[in-house]
PLY file of the C-alpha trace (Angstrom):
ply
format ascii 1.0
element vertex 162
property float x
property float y
property float z
element edge 161
property int vertex1
property int vertex2
end_header
28.08 -7.01 12.32
28.28 -9.69 9.68
27.92 -8.98 5.98
24.61 -10.87 5.99
23.25 -8.67 8.80
24.43 -5.54 6.99
22.77 -6.65 3.75
19.50 -7.36 5.59
19.55 -3.92 7.23
20.21 -2.26 3.88
17.31 -4.18 2.36
15.04 -3.08 5.20
16.16 0.53 4.68
15.37 0.26 0.96
11.91 -1.12 1.74
11.33 1.65 4.29
12.28 4.22 1.64
9.91 2.57 -0.85
7.09 2.76 1.72
7.89 6.39 2.57
7.79 7.37 -1.11
4.56 5.37 -1.60
2.88 7.15 1.34
4.07 10.59 0.23
2.78 9.98 -3.30
-0.69 9.16 -1.99
-0.76 11.91 0.65
0.34 14.48 -1.94
-2.40 13.22 -4.28
0.02 12.29 -7.06
-2.20 9.37 -7.99
-0.87 9.06 -11.55
2.46 7.96 -10.03
0.92 5.28 -7.81
0.88 2.40 -10.37
4.63 2.95 -10.93
5.35 1.45 -7.50
4.23 -1.91 -8.90
5.53 -4.29 -11.52
3.57 -4.41 -14.78
1.63 -7.46 -13.54
1.62 -6.30 -9.92
-1.34 -7.00 -7.69
-3.00 -4.60 -5.24
-5.60 -5.91 -2.85
-7.51 -4.32 0.05
-9.10 -6.95 2.26
-10.69 -7.13 5.71
-8.66 -8.95 8.35
-11.57 -11.30 9.04
-11.71 -12.47 5.40
-7.93 -12.75 5.18
-7.69 -14.79 8.39
-10.43 -17.16 7.20
-8.92 -17.55 3.73
-12.01 -16.00 2.13
-11.48 -14.28 -1.23
-13.80 -11.28 -0.83
-11.87 -7.97 -0.97
-12.95 -4.33 -1.28
-10.42 -3.78 -4.07
-8.53 -6.41 -6.07
-6.45 -5.10 -8.97
-4.30 -7.48 -11.00
-2.07 -5.22 -13.11
-0.76 -1.70 -13.58
-3.43 -1.30 -16.27
-6.19 -1.93 -13.72
-4.47 0.47 -11.31
-4.38 3.16 -14.01
-8.11 2.61 -14.60
-8.68 3.04 -10.85
-6.67 6.28 -10.87
-8.76 7.55 -13.79
-11.93 6.75 -11.88
-10.68 8.39 -8.69
-9.49 11.55 -10.41
-11.95 11.95 -13.29
-15.29 10.29 -12.62
-15.97 9.79 -8.91
-17.59 12.69 -7.10
-17.13 12.86 -3.34
-16.53 15.36 -0.59
-12.85 16.34 -0.62
-10.48 15.02 2.01
-6.78 14.63 2.61
-4.97 11.56 3.84
-1.89 11.10 5.96
-0.17 7.71 6.06
1.93 6.69 9.04
3.93 3.51 8.42
6.09 1.40 10.69
9.54 0.14 9.77
9.28 -2.90 7.53
9.87 -6.38 8.84
11.60 -8.55 6.24
9.89 -11.94 6.46
12.00 -13.77 3.91
13.79 -13.67 0.62
13.84 -16.37 -2.00
14.65 -16.34 -5.69
14.76 -12.54 -5.91
11.36 -12.16 -4.21
11.32 -10.41 -0.84
8.38 -10.81 1.52
7.82 -8.00 4.01
5.23 -6.79 6.51
4.65 -3.16 7.46
1.96 -1.75 9.73
0.08 1.36 8.65
-2.45 3.89 9.86
-4.20 6.27 7.49
-5.84 9.42 8.82
-8.42 11.44 6.92
-9.01 15.16 7.22
-11.85 16.96 5.53
-11.24 20.68 4.97
-12.51 22.60 7.98
-13.03 19.46 10.06
-11.10 17.36 12.57
-8.85 14.51 11.52
-10.08 10.96 12.04
-8.65 7.48 11.81
-9.60 6.23 8.35
-7.97 2.83 7.98
-5.53 0.79 10.07
-3.83 -2.48 9.23
-0.79 -4.07 7.69
0.78 -4.34 4.28
1.88 -7.81 3.24
4.23 -7.26 0.34
6.10 -9.25 -2.25
8.87 -7.06 -3.59
11.29 -7.52 -6.49
14.39 -5.63 -7.52
14.16 -4.11 -11.00
16.57 -1.90 -12.97
14.46 1.04 -11.72
14.73 -0.06 -8.07
12.43 -2.02 -5.78
8.90 -2.59 -7.05
5.85 -4.24 -5.53
4.90 -7.50 -7.19
2.03 -7.69 -4.72
0.67 -5.50 -1.94
-2.11 -6.77 0.27
-3.60 -4.16 2.56
-5.14 -6.18 5.36
-7.22 -3.72 7.34
-8.29 -4.15 10.96
-10.98 -1.47 10.86
-14.37 -3.14 11.03
-16.04 -0.20 9.36
-14.69 1.64 6.36
-15.78 5.27 6.59
-18.04 6.15 3.68
-16.45 4.45 0.71
-12.87 3.54 0.00
-11.81 5.90 -2.77
-8.07 6.56 -2.62
-5.49 3.77 -2.44
-4.37 2.77 1.05
0 1
1 2
2 3
3 4
4 5
5 6
6 7
7 8
8 9
9 10
10 11
11 12
12 13
13 14
14 15
15 16
16 17
17 18
18 19
19 20
20 21
21 22
22 23
23 24
24 25
25 26
26 27
27 28
28 29
29 30
30 31
31 32
32 33
33 34
34 35
35 36
36 37
37 38
38 39
39 40
40 41
41 42
42 43
43 44
44 45
45 46
46 47
47 48
48 49
49 50
50 51
51 52
52 53
53 54
54 55
55 56
56 57
57 58
58 59
59 60
60 61
61 62
62 63
63 64
64 65
65 66
66 67
67 68
68 69
69 70
70 71
71 72
72 73
73 74
74 75
75 76
76 77
77 78
78 79
79 80
80 81
81 82
82 83
83 84
84 85
85 86
86 87
87 88
88 89
89 90
90 91
91 92
92 93
93 94
94 95
95 96
96 97
97 98
98 99
99 100
100 101
101 102
102 103
103 104
104 105
105 106
106 107
107 108
108 109
109 110
110 111
111 112
112 113
113 114
114 115
115 116
116 117
117 118
118 119
119 120
120 121
121 122
122 123
123 124
124 125
125 126
126 127
127 128
128 129
129 130
130 131
131 132
132 133
133 134
134 135
135 136
136 137
137 138
138 139
139 140
140 141
141 142
142 143
143 144
144 145
145 146
146 147
147 148
148 149
149 150
150 151
151 152
152 153
153 154
154 155
155 156
156 157
157 158
158 159
159 160
160 161
């Protein structure tokens, strides 16, 4: 194995660990920690595959900074009333698409399941993350995460981050 191959595998492992921590944070409902996965000016977008493929800008959620993410967390935890449910994220290993100037592009497939107390689990949202990732003194952070979902219907409303 060359040093370049080793470095690429280590980078993939770091991204996989970032994704595992991200999923656990959401599944354990530690929403206040969620914005910390992003850079200060990080972007989080949830968009239908059809709109993404056509280059159309409409998205269900489009947040342009940690500040907007913190506002979303406040809304989710303090002001929105909805029937309770739990989520479980299942993520694939990351595919490193490229690296240039300290910015890493990666793709990871995801499936999110939803379980309401006393009810069966159901598929909630399925798609792929398209990420731009940077290395910071605190570790890898998301400069951008696009959640491109395949699901044609979003059950009820999208409340928690994907």
